[in-house]
gemmi code that builds the backbone of each chain (N, CA, C; Angstrom):
import gemmi

chains = {
    "A": [
        ("MET", (75.661, 124.034, 3.945), (75.862, 123.832, 4.856), (75.481, 125.346, 5.878)),
        ("ASP", (74.801, 125.411, 6.701), (74.698, 126.463, 7.666), (75.305, 127.754, 8.023)),
        ("PRO", (75.854, 128.738, 7.538), (76.698, 129.580, 8.188), (77.540, 130.179, 9.533)),
        ("ASP", (76.421, 129.719, 10.101), (76.413, 129.880, 11.507), (77.005, 128.212, 12.535)),
        ("ALA", (76.872, 127.281, 11.757), (77.213, 125.842, 12.178), (78.425, 125.974, 11.924)),
        ("VAL", (78.820, 126.089, 10.725), (80.284, 126.180, 10.349), (81.042, 126.994, 10.921)),
        ("ALA", (80.707, 128.350, 11.486), (81.308, 128.977, 12.448), (81.569, 128.627, 13.603)),
        ("LYS", (80.603, 128.341, 14.373), (80.925, 127.471, 15.789), (81.510, 126.200, 15.662)),
        ("ALA", (81.328, 125.808, 14.705), (82.467, 124.322, 14.554), (83.666, 124.336, 14.461)),
        ("PHE", (83.886, 125.493, 13.328), (85.284, 125.730, 13.205), (85.972, 126.643, 14.961)),
        ("VAL", (85.275, 127.114, 15.071), (85.585, 127.909, 16.470), (86.335, 127.087, 17.341)),
        ("GLU", (84.845, 125.711, 18.242), (85.331, 124.868, 18.813), (86.108, 123.792, 18.593)),
        ("HIS", (86.869, 123.613, 16.883), (87.866, 123.014, 16.815), (89.202, 123.767, 17.150)),
        ("TYR", (89.406, 125.392, 16.662), (90.134, 126.179, 17.373), (90.582, 126.597, 18.552)),
        ("TYR", (89.718, 126.018, 19.320), (90.301, 126.148, 20.693), (90.078, 125.143, 21.312)),
        ("ARG", (90.293, 124.177, 20.863), (89.791, 122.512, 21.848), (91.547, 122.549, 20.845)),
        ("THR", (91.468, 123.122, 19.648), (93.121, 122.796, 19.795), (93.647, 123.186, 20.121)),
        ("PHE", (93.429, 124.321, 20.566), (94.527, 125.291, 21.171), (94.637, 125.440, 22.613)),
        ("ASP", (93.869, 124.257, 23.286), (94.205, 123.806, 25.069), (94.554, 122.615, 24.903)),
        ("THR", (94.600, 121.673, 23.081), (95.321, 120.287, 23.830), (96.820, 120.436, 22.918)),
        ("ASN", (96.809, 120.624, 22.228), (97.888, 120.727, 21.051), (97.926, 122.223, 20.487)),
        ("ARG", (98.823, 123.188, 21.682), (98.494, 124.377, 20.596), (99.296, 123.966, 19.569)),
        ("ALA", (100.281, 123.530, 19.448), (101.263, 123.543, 18.344), (100.881, 123.228, 16.645)),
        ("ALA", (99.198, 122.782, 16.623), (98.812, 122.041, 15.436), (98.119, 123.159, 15.330)),
        ("LEU", (98.240, 124.799, 16.088), (97.717, 125.261, 15.029), (97.919, 125.827, 13.841)),
        ("VAL", (99.289, 125.869, 13.590), (100.288, 126.171, 12.593), (99.486, 125.376, 11.560)),
        ("GLY", (99.011, 124.990, 11.698), (98.459, 124.352, 10.130), (97.000, 125.068, 9.249)),
        ("LEU", (96.807, 125.936, 10.574), (95.382, 127.125, 10.522), (95.777, 128.162, 9.039)),
        ("TYR", (96.641, 128.166, 9.108), (97.596, 129.582, 8.971), (98.133, 129.577, 7.547)),
        ("GLN", (97.624, 130.331, 6.441), (98.285, 130.843, 5.385), (99.748, 131.592, 5.426)),
        ("GLU", (100.402, 132.099, 4.869), (101.848, 132.973, 4.788), (100.860, 134.570, 4.781)),
        ("ALA", (99.811, 134.391, 4.317), (98.868, 136.356, 4.393), (98.106, 136.100, 5.373)),
        ("SER", (97.725, 135.283, 6.066), (97.589, 135.432, 7.827), (98.241, 136.350, 8.951)),
        ("MET", (97.240, 136.352, 9.100), (97.786, 137.901, 10.402), (97.363, 137.565, 12.214)),
        ("LEU", (97.944, 137.379, 12.924), (97.860, 137.602, 14.160), (97.783, 138.985, 14.409)),
        ("THR", (97.713, 139.566, 14.868), (97.556, 140.467, 16.354), (97.172, 140.468, 17.497)),
        ("PHE", (98.118, 140.739, 18.574), (98.068, 139.991, 19.830), (98.123, 141.026, 20.334)),
        ("GLU", (97.672, 141.946, 21.282), (98.063, 142.715, 22.398), (98.607, 144.307, 21.755)),
        ("GLY", (98.117, 144.195, 20.470), (98.580, 145.649, 19.540), (100.143, 145.230, 18.447)),
        ("HIS", (100.567, 143.634, 18.614), (101.855, 143.696, 17.687), (101.089, 142.882, 16.978)),
        ("LYS", (101.653, 142.488, 15.414), (101.481, 141.644, 14.882), (102.214, 141.303, 14.175)),
        ("PHE", (102.288, 139.479, 13.872), (102.396, 138.969, 13.259), (102.132, 137.961, 11.942)),
        ("GLN", (103.519, 137.856, 11.263), (102.401, 137.033, 9.751), (103.043, 135.909, 9.669)),
        ("GLY", (102.016, 134.697, 8.940), (102.826, 133.865, 8.431), (102.820, 133.107, 9.851)),
        ("PRO", (102.993, 131.598, 9.014), (102.404, 130.266, 10.375), (103.811, 130.279, 11.159)),
        ("ALA", (105.606, 130.758, 10.683), (105.951, 130.562, 11.633), (106.232, 131.413, 12.505)),
        ("ALA", (105.320, 132.851, 12.262), (105.550, 134.200, 13.136), (104.624, 133.453, 13.978)),
        ("ILE", (103.421, 133.421, 13.629), (102.035, 133.390, 14.317), (102.373, 131.861, 14.933)),
        ("ALA", (102.797, 130.893, 14.885), (102.949, 129.251, 15.668), (104.297, 129.894, 16.896)),
        ("GLY", (104.327, 130.963, 16.341), (106.295, 131.393, 17.152), (105.563, 132.353, 18.693)),
        ("LYS", (105.038, 133.159, 18.133), (104.139, 133.982, 19.025), (103.037, 132.869, 20.356)),
        ("LEU", (102.328, 132.076, 19.510), (101.531, 131.322, 20.276), (102.272, 130.204, 21.356)),
        ("GLY", (103.273, 129.621, 20.419), (104.115, 128.790, 21.411), (104.538, 129.466, 22.720)),
        ("SER", (105.030, 131.297, 22.585), (105.918, 131.687, 23.600), (105.350, 131.916, 24.300)),
        ("LEU", (103.668, 131.759, 24.559), (102.408, 132.539, 25.493), (103.279, 132.163, 27.368)),
        ("PRO", (102.943, 132.803, 27.876), (103.650, 132.194, 29.066), (103.010, 131.309, 30.076)),
        ("PHE", (101.938, 130.914, 28.955), (101.491, 129.248, 30.805), (101.662, 128.176, 29.043)),
        ("GLN", (101.266, 126.977, 29.978), (101.404, 125.756, 29.598), (100.017, 125.708, 29.032)),
        ("GLN", (99.239, 125.687, 30.129), (98.206, 124.510, 30.232), (97.603, 126.069, 30.117)),
        ("CYS", (95.753, 126.062, 29.549), (95.143, 126.696, 29.103), (93.603, 125.994, 29.159)),
        ("GLU", (92.413, 126.761, 29.337), (91.272, 126.308, 29.377), (90.427, 127.445, 28.751)),
        ("HIS", (89.615, 127.105, 27.275), (89.204, 128.558, 27.013), (87.463, 128.244, 26.972)),
        ("GLN", (87.047, 128.913, 27.756), (85.294, 129.084, 27.992), (84.354, 129.650, 26.761)),
        ("ILE", (84.054, 129.927, 25.682), (82.998, 130.392, 25.036), (82.013, 130.352, 25.422)),
        ("VAL", (81.733, 132.262, 25.117), (80.463, 132.522, 25.730), (79.489, 132.635, 24.624)),
        ("THR", (80.418, 134.022, 23.501), (79.229, 134.486, 22.089), (80.557, 133.386, 21.280)),
        ("VAL", (79.249, 133.498, 20.631), (80.659, 133.443, 18.583), (79.128, 133.505, 17.404)),
        ("ASP", (79.586, 134.971, 17.218), (78.654, 135.625, 15.961), (79.357, 135.195, 14.226)),
        ("CYS", (78.829, 135.268, 13.397), (79.405, 135.195, 12.448), (78.472, 135.995, 11.065)),
        ("GLN", (79.296, 137.014, 10.411), (78.802, 137.096, 9.420), (79.562, 136.823, 7.962)),
        ("PRO", (78.784, 136.908, 6.795), (79.310, 137.042, 5.664), (80.460, 138.302, 5.260)),
        ("SER", (81.717, 137.931, 4.503), (82.971, 138.761, 4.863), (83.263, 138.749, 3.205)),
        ("GLY", (83.215, 140.170, 2.812), (83.476, 140.564, 1.538), (82.780, 138.805, 0.374)),
        ("PRO", (83.576, 139.397, -0.661), (82.537, 138.925, -2.090), (82.970, 137.523, -2.672)),
        ("THR", (84.468, 137.259, -1.865), (84.926, 135.834, -2.402), (84.383, 134.569, -1.773)),
        ("GLY", (83.266, 134.923, -0.159), (83.156, 133.804, 0.054), (83.524, 133.701, 1.825)),
        ("GLY", (84.300, 134.582, 2.749), (85.080, 134.877, 3.083), (83.804, 134.510, 5.154)),
        ("MET", (84.631, 134.382, 5.595), (83.620, 134.918, 6.722), (83.963, 135.556, 8.198)),
        ("LEU", (83.061, 135.989, 8.766), (83.707, 136.942, 9.832), (83.162, 136.387, 10.876)),
        ("VAL", (84.318, 136.062, 11.754), (82.799, 135.489, 13.018), (83.730, 136.165, 14.515)),
        ("PHE", (83.631, 136.559, 15.172), (84.126, 137.003, 16.532), (82.726, 136.220, 17.465)),
        ("VAL", (84.025, 136.185, 18.317), (83.998, 135.043, 19.775), (84.109, 135.849, 20.453)),
        ("SER", (83.590, 135.440, 22.108), (84.003, 136.713, 23.340), (83.705, 135.348, 24.702)),
        ("GLY", (84.887, 135.256, 25.713), (84.880, 134.105, 26.855), (85.320, 134.786, 27.399)),
        ("SER", (86.225, 133.630, 27.920), (87.412, 134.005, 28.905), (88.694, 132.455, 29.166)),
        ("ILE", (90.016, 133.239, 29.755), (90.354, 131.956, 29.294), (90.847, 132.013, 30.689)),
        ("ARG", (91.624, 130.589, 31.065), (92.078, 130.237, 32.992), (93.231, 129.717, 31.751)),
        ("THR", (94.506, 130.393, 32.862), (96.058, 129.319, 32.579), (96.329, 128.505, 34.290)),
        ("GLY", (95.455, 128.275, 34.272), (95.555, 127.266, 35.796), (94.596, 127.428, 36.437)),
        ("PRO", (94.627, 125.872, 37.967), (93.804, 126.047, 38.834), (93.546, 127.264, 39.566)),
        ("GLU", (94.507, 127.816, 39.796), (94.936, 128.481, 41.018), (94.964, 130.123, 39.900)),
        ("GLU", (94.055, 130.229, 38.760), (94.818, 131.808, 38.225), (93.585, 132.408, 37.929)),
        ("HIS", (93.057, 133.190, 38.163), (91.594, 134.046, 37.485), (91.425, 133.749, 36.048)),
        ("PRO", (89.847, 133.622, 35.851), (90.197, 133.570, 34.313), (89.991, 135.571, 33.786)),
        ("ILE", (90.220, 135.065, 32.654), (90.666, 136.659, 32.027), (89.845, 136.704, 30.623)),
        ("LYS", (88.832, 137.390, 30.456), (88.101, 137.426, 29.363), (88.812, 138.019, 28.485)),
        ("PHE", (88.358, 137.569, 27.079), (88.610, 138.027, 26.216), (87.316, 137.646, 25.039)),
        ("SER", (88.162, 138.969, 23.508), (87.479, 139.085, 22.249), (88.034, 138.739, 21.354)),
        ("GLN", (88.205, 137.678, 20.518), (88.915, 137.408, 19.524), (88.157, 137.561, 17.807)),
        ("VAL", (88.713, 137.652, 16.711), (87.733, 137.723, 15.431), (88.953, 137.095, 14.605)),
        ("CYS", (88.094, 136.218, 13.917), (88.774, 135.342, 13.295), (88.101, 135.575, 11.685)),
        ("ASN", (88.548, 135.288, 10.534), (88.293, 135.835, 9.400), (88.623, 134.448, 8.772)),
        ("PRO", (88.073, 133.316, 8.663), (88.463, 132.377, 7.885), (88.706, 132.658, 5.823)),
        ("ALA", (89.285, 132.127, 5.636), (89.044, 131.694, 4.285), (88.375, 130.783, 3.644)),
        ("PRO", (87.055, 130.913, 2.989), (86.722, 130.053, 1.686), (87.319, 128.629, 2.129)),
        ("PRO", (86.592, 128.074, 1.706), (87.644, 126.469, 1.638), (87.801, 126.215, 0.268)),
        ("ARG", (88.535, 125.766, -0.081), (88.944, 125.369, -1.578), (88.155, 123.852, -2.157)),
        ("SER", (88.088, 124.540, -3.841), (87.248, 123.697, -4.055), (87.613, 122.089, -3.863)),
        ("GLY", (87.252, 121.130, -3.333), (86.585, 119.972, -3.285), (86.714, 119.365, -2.168)),
        ("SER", (87.421, 120.450, -1.456), (87.951, 119.903, 0.419), (87.086, 120.038, 0.818)),
        ("SER", (85.886, 119.829, 2.532), (85.166, 119.732, 2.825), (85.381, 121.553, 3.747)),
        ("PRO", (84.049, 122.095, 4.435), (84.206, 123.872, 4.482), (85.337, 123.812, 5.747)),
        ("LEU", (85.223, 123.094, 7.042), (85.849, 122.938, 8.098), (87.348, 122.683, 8.177)),
        ("LEU", (87.710, 121.638, 7.377), (89.317, 121.805, 7.898), (89.796, 122.547, 6.602)),
        ("SER", (89.211, 123.162, 5.338), (90.063, 124.109, 4.711), (89.838, 126.063, 5.024)),
        ("LEU", (89.282, 125.748, 6.349), (89.019, 127.161, 6.900), (90.439, 127.775, 7.176)),
        ("VAL", (91.144, 128.105, 6.347), (92.958, 128.628, 6.361), (92.859, 130.035, 6.594)),
        ("GLY", (93.651, 130.970, 6.580), (93.568, 131.833, 6.743), (92.910, 132.518, 7.798)),
        ("VAL", (93.592, 132.485, 8.972), (92.999, 132.930, 10.197), (93.197, 134.065, 10.497)),
        ("ARG", (92.536, 135.254, 10.614), (93.177, 136.088, 11.351), (92.624, 136.689, 12.715)),
        ("LEU", (92.776, 136.440, 13.560), (93.342, 136.721, 14.705), (93.127, 138.188, 15.515)),
        ("ILE", (92.677, 139.010, 16.610), (92.916, 139.696, 17.081), (92.613, 139.652, 18.072)),
        ("LEU", (93.154, 139.278, 19.335), (93.534, 138.938, 21.154), (93.171, 140.366, 21.487)),
        ("ILE", (91.774, 140.789, 22.936), (92.596, 141.379, 23.421), (92.044, 140.811, 24.749)),
        ("ALA", (93.544, 140.699, 26.081), (93.386, 140.284, 27.022), (92.604, 141.196, 27.742)),
        ("CYS", (91.566, 141.626, 28.440), (90.714, 142.343, 29.421), (91.442, 142.229, 30.858)),
        ("SER", (90.619, 142.835, 32.100), (91.178, 143.147, 32.877), (90.360, 141.204, 33.492)),
        ("PRO", (90.682, 140.980, 34.749), (90.363, 139.909, 35.351), (89.210, 140.536, 36.238)),
        ("ARG", (87.862, 139.456, 36.137), (86.905, 140.270, 36.418), (86.617, 140.211, 38.102)),
    ],
    "B": [
        ("MET", (98.333, 156.453, 2.388), (97.781, 156.647, 3.374), (98.144, 155.484, 4.445)),
        ("ASP", (98.923, 155.213, 5.853), (99.115, 154.732, 6.885), (98.192, 153.822, 7.168)),
        ("PRO", (97.487, 152.586, 7.237), (96.064, 152.165, 6.877), (95.819, 152.135, 8.307)),
        ("ASP", (96.560, 151.622, 9.962), (96.543, 152.087, 10.863), (95.784, 153.622, 11.855)),
        ("ALA", (96.474, 154.186, 10.751), (95.822, 156.006, 10.946), (94.640, 156.292, 10.458)),
        ("VAL", (94.500, 155.308, 8.731), (92.904, 155.722, 8.386), (91.524, 154.688, 9.032)),
        ("ALA", (92.758, 153.544, 9.883), (91.354, 153.063, 11.056), (90.865, 154.260, 12.049)),
        ("LYS", (91.912, 154.599, 12.897), (91.641, 155.222, 13.959), (91.191, 156.813, 13.590)),
        ("ALA", (91.181, 157.187, 12.582), (90.727, 158.318, 12.002), (89.341, 157.785, 11.845)),
        ("PHE", (88.934, 156.468, 11.035), (87.396, 156.000, 10.957), (86.912, 155.750, 12.297)),
        ("VAL", (87.139, 155.343, 13.298), (86.914, 155.106, 14.233), (86.489, 155.940, 14.855)),
        ("GLU", (87.481, 156.987, 14.633), (86.825, 158.194, 15.569), (85.897, 158.951, 15.475)),
        ("HIS", (85.656, 158.952, 13.676), (84.331, 159.569, 13.312), (83.268, 158.766, 13.186)),
        ("TYR", (83.069, 157.676, 13.471), (82.407, 156.774, 13.466), (81.756, 157.022, 15.127)),
        ("TYR", (82.532, 156.755, 16.494), (81.607, 157.412, 17.901), (81.642, 158.471, 17.839)),
        ("ARG", (82.190, 159.474, 17.199), (81.699, 160.791, 17.676), (80.560, 161.234, 16.689)),
        ("THR", (79.673, 160.787, 15.308), (79.198, 160.275, 15.095), (77.963, 160.189, 15.397)),
        ("PHE", (77.917, 158.575, 16.363), (77.115, 157.837, 17.672), (77.041, 158.776, 18.589)),
        ("ASP", (77.794, 159.622, 18.734), (77.622, 159.966, 20.081), (76.560, 160.963, 19.913)),
        ("THR", (76.984, 162.060, 18.749), (76.231, 163.813, 18.569), (75.015, 163.364, 18.210)),
        ("ASN", (74.956, 162.474, 16.554), (74.143, 162.719, 15.993), (73.566, 161.336, 15.489)),
        ("ARG", (73.292, 159.969, 16.075), (73.054, 159.295, 15.998), (72.906, 158.753, 14.752)),
        ("ALA", (71.470, 159.558, 13.821), (70.853, 158.753, 13.147), (71.749, 159.062, 11.802)),
        ("ALA", (73.087, 160.200, 11.976), (73.233, 160.188, 10.796), (74.503, 159.273, 10.367)),
        ("LEU", (74.340, 158.264, 10.666), (75.390, 156.959, 11.112), (74.890, 155.958, 9.262)),
        ("VAL", (73.605, 156.451, 9.498), (73.200, 155.441, 8.075), (73.779, 155.621, 6.925)),
        ("GLY", (74.500, 156.752, 6.514), (75.172, 157.511, 5.415), (75.939, 156.239, 5.309)),
        ("LEU", (76.510, 155.817, 6.986), (77.447, 154.795, 6.386), (77.800, 153.691, 5.888)),
        ("TYR", (76.317, 153.039, 5.729), (76.064, 151.480, 5.758), (75.604, 151.265, 3.722)),
        ("GLN", (75.852, 150.539, 3.348), (75.247, 150.327, 2.441), (74.327, 148.477, 2.864)),
        ("GLU", (73.829, 148.381, 1.256), (72.700, 147.169, 1.267), (73.402, 146.496, 1.692)),
        ("ALA", (73.878, 146.214, 1.567), (75.192, 144.608, 2.262), (75.716, 145.071, 3.819)),
        ("SER", (75.838, 146.002, 3.763), (75.598, 146.265, 5.709), (75.725, 145.119, 6.479)),
        ("MET", (75.750, 144.272, 7.815), (75.399, 143.570, 8.052), (75.344, 144.236, 9.634)),
        ("LEU", (74.268, 143.878, 10.423), (74.835, 144.778, 11.559), (74.536, 143.340, 12.387)),
        ("THR", (75.364, 142.922, 13.611), (74.900, 141.917, 14.626), (75.117, 142.258, 16.136)),
        ("PHE", (74.167, 142.821, 16.271), (74.167, 143.454, 17.756), (73.008, 142.497, 19.123)),
        ("GLU", (74.485, 141.836, 19.318), (73.966, 141.055, 20.648), (72.856, 139.943, 20.532)),
        ("GLY", (73.795, 139.328, 18.859), (73.294, 138.625, 18.627), (72.052, 138.295, 17.741)),
        ("HIS", (71.490, 139.443, 17.429), (70.848, 139.516, 16.396), (71.002, 140.143, 15.235)),
        ("LYS", (70.752, 139.717, 14.160), (71.424, 140.773, 12.794), (70.017, 141.482, 11.587)),
        ("PHE", (71.151, 142.887, 11.164), (70.183, 143.711, 10.728), (70.821, 143.785, 9.557)),
        ("GLN", (70.622, 143.999, 8.407), (71.019, 144.188, 6.836), (70.467, 145.354, 6.179)),
        ("GLY", (71.300, 146.540, 5.871), (70.606, 147.220, 5.024), (71.286, 148.817, 5.952)),
        ("PRO", (71.243, 149.947, 5.395), (70.995, 150.815, 6.094), (69.739, 151.437, 7.048)),
        ("ALA", (68.221, 150.757, 6.297), (67.246, 151.303, 6.891), (67.160, 150.069, 8.638)),
        ("ALA", (67.228, 149.226, 7.709), (67.456, 148.499, 9.517), (68.276, 148.435, 10.077)),
        ("ILE", (69.706, 148.740, 9.766), (70.596, 149.033, 10.700), (70.348, 150.494, 11.751)),
        ("ALA", (69.640, 152.054, 10.717), (69.316, 153.197, 11.409), (68.675, 152.782, 12.567)),
        ("GLY", (67.293, 151.693, 12.087), (66.433, 151.951, 13.168), (66.738, 150.979, 14.164)),
        ("LYS", (67.103, 150.643, 14.068), (68.020, 149.045, 15.412), (68.861, 149.979, 16.360)),
        ("LEU", (70.123, 151.183, 15.519), (70.801, 151.689, 16.293), (69.877, 153.317, 17.475)),
        ("GLY", (68.667, 153.395, 16.501), (68.067, 154.832, 16.838), (67.027, 153.997, 17.935)),
        ("SER", (66.790, 152.937, 17.953), (65.885, 152.456, 19.039), (66.542, 152.174, 20.163)),
        ("LEU", (68.052, 152.071, 20.461), (68.349, 151.954, 21.427), (67.654, 152.577, 22.675)),
        ("PRO", (67.696, 151.989, 24.191), (67.281, 152.412, 24.960), (67.867, 153.693, 25.381)),
        ("PHE", (68.555, 154.780, 25.060), (68.973, 155.749, 25.552), (69.300, 156.344, 24.645)),
        ("GLN", (69.093, 157.520, 25.047), (69.319, 158.840, 24.311), (70.252, 159.715, 24.161)),
        ("GLN", (71.208, 159.853, 25.259), (72.371, 159.775, 24.975), (73.908, 159.233, 25.572)),
        ("CYS", (74.473, 159.060, 25.025), (75.428, 158.069, 24.949), (77.709, 159.045, 25.190)),
        ("GLU", (77.905, 157.678, 25.484), (79.658, 158.735, 25.307), (80.293, 157.363, 25.298)),
        ("HIS", (80.829, 157.246, 24.387), (82.271, 155.866, 24.312), (83.351, 156.272, 24.368)),
        ("GLN", (84.040, 155.620, 24.732), (85.542, 155.942, 25.420), (86.254, 154.217, 24.631)),
        ("ILE", (86.865, 155.078, 23.959), (88.183, 153.916, 23.303), (88.961, 153.625, 23.805)),
        ("VAL", (89.515, 152.337, 24.177), (90.534, 152.008, 24.260), (91.950, 151.545, 24.200)),
        ("THR", (91.166, 150.618, 22.605), (92.136, 149.666, 21.784), (91.244, 149.842, 20.219)),
        ("VAL", (92.211, 150.229, 19.185), (92.451, 149.845, 17.928), (93.173, 149.558, 17.276)),
        ("ASP", (92.352, 147.525, 17.063), (93.524, 147.068, 16.301), (92.723, 147.344, 14.512)),
        ("CYS", (93.676, 147.010, 13.306), (94.104, 147.413, 11.896), (94.409, 146.073, 11.406)),
        ("GLN", (93.774, 144.847, 10.888), (94.334, 144.380, 9.609), (93.951, 144.739, 8.377)),
        ("PRO", (94.626, 144.160, 7.256), (94.508, 143.905, 6.137), (93.046, 142.588, 5.762)),
        ("SER", (91.879, 143.306, 5.133), (90.962, 142.061, 4.880), (90.499, 141.987, 3.619)),
        ("GLY", (91.027, 140.680, 3.009), (90.687, 140.058, 2.008), (91.578, 141.193, 0.874)),
        ("PRO", (91.235, 139.703, -0.454), (91.842, 140.707, -1.629), (91.887, 141.646, -2.253)),
        ("THR", (90.525, 142.517, -2.052), (89.479, 143.748, -2.486), (90.096, 145.077, -1.694)),
        ("GLY", (91.081, 145.257, -0.903), (91.620, 146.184, 0.218), (90.906, 146.840, 0.979)),
        ("GLY", (90.171, 145.663, 1.074), (89.399, 145.645, 2.837), (90.196, 146.152, 4.042)),
        ("MET", (89.358, 146.543, 5.176), (90.469, 146.426, 6.589), (89.392, 145.903, 7.389)),
        ("LEU", (89.798, 145.024, 8.365), (89.253, 144.639, 9.586), (89.864, 145.508, 10.933)),
        ("VAL", (89.036, 146.150, 11.234), (89.681, 146.668, 12.384), (88.232, 146.699, 14.142)),
        ("PHE", (89.349, 146.193, 15.231), (88.581, 145.732, 15.646), (88.982, 147.061, 16.373)),
        ("VAL", (87.581, 147.263, 17.585), (87.492, 148.218, 18.573), (87.233, 147.934, 19.802)),
        ("SER", (87.530, 148.405, 21.215), (87.442, 147.506, 22.385), (87.601, 149.196, 23.107)),
        ("GLY", (86.927, 149.237, 23.796), (86.507, 150.547, 25.191), (84.921, 150.025, 26.010)),
        ("SER", (84.627, 151.588, 26.163), (83.577, 151.289, 26.894), (82.343, 152.269, 26.563)),
        ("ILE", (81.569, 152.297, 27.441), (80.010, 153.616, 26.910), (78.862, 153.681, 27.957)),
        ("ARG", (79.103, 154.707, 28.416), (78.203, 155.594, 29.225), (77.256, 155.825, 28.811)),
        ("THR", (76.004, 155.595, 29.819), (74.649, 156.036, 28.605), (74.008, 157.395, 29.540)),
        ("GLY", (74.814, 157.286, 30.615), (74.029, 158.748, 31.322), (75.428, 159.223, 32.291)),
        ("PRO", (75.155, 160.008, 32.707), (75.992, 160.833, 33.956), (75.817, 159.753, 35.063)),
        ("GLU", (74.741, 159.233, 35.610), (74.395, 158.249, 36.760), (74.363, 156.832, 36.117)),
        ("GLU", (75.236, 156.452, 35.153), (75.308, 154.480, 34.835), (76.787, 154.892, 35.127)),
        ("HIS", (76.995, 153.117, 35.139), (78.351, 152.439, 35.056), (78.485, 152.636, 33.554)),
        ("PRO", (80.089, 152.941, 33.327), (80.146, 152.148, 31.698), (80.083, 150.875, 31.461)),
        ("ILE", (79.733, 150.384, 30.183), (79.589, 149.267, 29.471), (80.618, 148.925, 29.016)),
        ("LYS", (81.271, 147.710, 28.900), (82.859, 147.503, 28.212), (81.856, 146.895, 26.722)),
        ("PHE", (82.194, 147.460, 25.472), (82.139, 146.830, 24.842), (83.453, 146.550, 23.702)),
        ("SER", (83.351, 145.464, 22.887), (84.409, 145.141, 21.865), (83.401, 145.364, 20.380)),
        ("GLN", (83.283, 145.633, 19.504), (83.285, 145.327, 18.291), (84.351, 145.710, 16.824)),
        ("VAL", (82.940, 144.860, 15.852), (84.098, 144.743, 14.292), (84.211, 145.477, 13.910)),
        ("CYS", (84.589, 146.287, 12.903), (83.648, 147.814, 11.871), (84.866, 146.478, 10.458)),
        ("ASN", (83.589, 146.257, 9.377), (84.694, 145.940, 8.289), (84.775, 146.706, 7.025)),
        ("PRO", (84.951, 147.824, 7.014), (84.704, 149.396, 5.877), (85.611, 148.762, 4.327)),
        ("ALA", (84.480, 148.738, 3.503), (84.502, 148.317, 2.294), (86.160, 149.677, 2.049)),
        ("PRO", (86.404, 149.307, 1.248), (87.901, 150.249, 0.356), (87.004, 150.960, -0.426)),
        ("PRO", (87.721, 152.992, -0.029), (86.900, 153.665, -0.983), (87.115, 153.399, -2.025)),
        ("ARG", (85.865, 154.427, -3.181), (85.408, 154.513, -4.846), (86.455, 155.360, -5.063)),
        ("SER", (86.873, 154.919, -6.258), (87.997, 155.575, -7.155), (87.515, 157.135, -6.769)),
        ("GLY", (88.648, 157.519, -6.983), (88.222, 159.065, -7.155), (87.714, 159.933, -5.745)),
        ("SER", (87.528, 159.382, -4.567), (86.672, 159.366, -3.161), (87.888, 159.290, -2.143)),
        ("SER", (87.775, 160.565, -1.458), (88.898, 160.439, 0.347), (88.544, 158.895, 0.780)),
        ("PRO", (89.838, 157.931, 1.186), (88.909, 157.282, 1.505), (88.218, 157.106, 3.231)),
        ("LEU", (88.328, 158.387, 3.540), (87.778, 158.308, 5.066), (85.903, 157.839, 4.676)),
        ("LEU", (85.999, 159.522, 3.659), (83.991, 159.766, 3.895), (83.475, 158.409, 2.914)),
        ("SER", (83.653, 157.755, 2.112), (83.309, 156.455, 1.524), (83.590, 155.242, 2.384)),
        ("LEU", (84.286, 154.694, 3.420), (84.525, 153.672, 4.213), (82.826, 153.619, 4.528)),
        ("VAL", (82.359, 152.784, 3.745), (81.049, 152.887, 3.988), (80.911, 150.795, 4.112)),
        ("GLY", (79.348, 150.130, 4.010), (79.828, 148.752, 3.861), (79.945, 148.372, 5.197)),
        ("VAL", (80.285, 149.452, 6.114), (80.575, 148.448, 7.548), (79.862, 147.377, 7.918)),
        ("ARG", (80.903, 146.778, 8.881), (80.187, 145.595, 9.045), (80.368, 145.881, 11.175)),
        ("LEU", (79.028, 145.471, 11.659), (79.534, 145.705, 13.230), (78.858, 144.904, 13.948)),
        ("ILE", (79.900, 144.530, 14.857), (79.526, 142.721, 15.709), (79.704, 143.854, 17.117)),
        ("LEU", (78.312, 143.651, 17.834), (78.987, 144.629, 19.056), (78.865, 143.415, 20.427)),
        ("ILE", (79.202, 143.173, 21.185), (78.625, 143.032, 22.519), (78.705, 143.366, 23.225)),
        ("ALA", (77.792, 144.013, 24.499), (78.048, 144.895, 25.934), (78.456, 143.370, 26.743)),
        ("CYS", (79.023, 144.172, 27.285), (79.928, 143.299, 28.585), (79.223, 143.502, 29.608)),
        ("SER", (79.577, 142.376, 30.694), (79.004, 143.435, 32.004), (79.882, 144.355, 32.834)),
        ("PRO", (79.265, 145.528, 33.480), (79.635, 145.941, 33.989), (80.811, 146.243, 34.844)),
        ("ARG", (82.204, 146.807, 35.283), (82.984, 146.062, 35.571), (82.415, 146.353, 37.197)),
    ],
}
model = gemmi.Model(1)
for chain_id, residues in chains.items():
    chain = gemmi.Chain(chain_id)
    for i, (resn, *xyz) in enumerate(residues, 1):
        res = gemmi.Residue()
        res.name, res.seqid = resn, gemmi.SeqId(i, " ")
        for name, pos in zip(("N", "CA", "C"), xyz):
            atom = gemmi.Atom()
            atom.name, atom.element = name, gemmi.Element(name[0])
            atom.pos, atom.b_iso = gemmi.Position(*pos), 0.0
            res.add_atom(atom)
        chain.add_residue(res)
    model.add_chain(chain)
structure = gemmi.Structure()
structure.add_model(model)
structure.setup_entities()
């Protein structure tokens, strides 16, 4: 499968889950996964899900503008760079963000998308436009 | 050495070189290195240096705002996320950018910084503020 298509499908899946059922994101992380959020690091599914669950908004909507993908390392991983904006309520200004996902390669015998675990995220919330 | 300190030193070295002697960046790339610039991919030192050399400005000044670092993969690499702005002339507005570097681990016997080769970059130029 085309790596760019896999990356886009993963990003669509990730942000649709983030916007509709944030708690389910926990299934995408492994113990080695790390989230860097505004300079603070969280490691492992429990810590990452705890941080994402504690964000100070209940509803949100991501608008993805760009998805760039490159091969990452000798083990078949991918580096996925996403930029876009997030709106946390009908009265709120959209906040621009950039994010990096580093999904692990699929496990043997499983589909590429569903086993894109080991996600590493870096989220920088930029100023409202 | 602390990985965050290595990442910051690498970023300072990279952008100082970019701003003062852009052609010298070619020495940081290997054949497997890839640059994604505004959605277009360039692979290997010659193609990457050619693209960077062809950018439509002769002078520039990067202002780095954030540097985030995570371990990347089982071989000791790093994932470095940079955000900031670039000004391409005294009369020009700064352009915000985000960039990802994926430096390879240092070779045996060499210093960590100077052998941070195999850089992968993704540069998204956002709108002027």
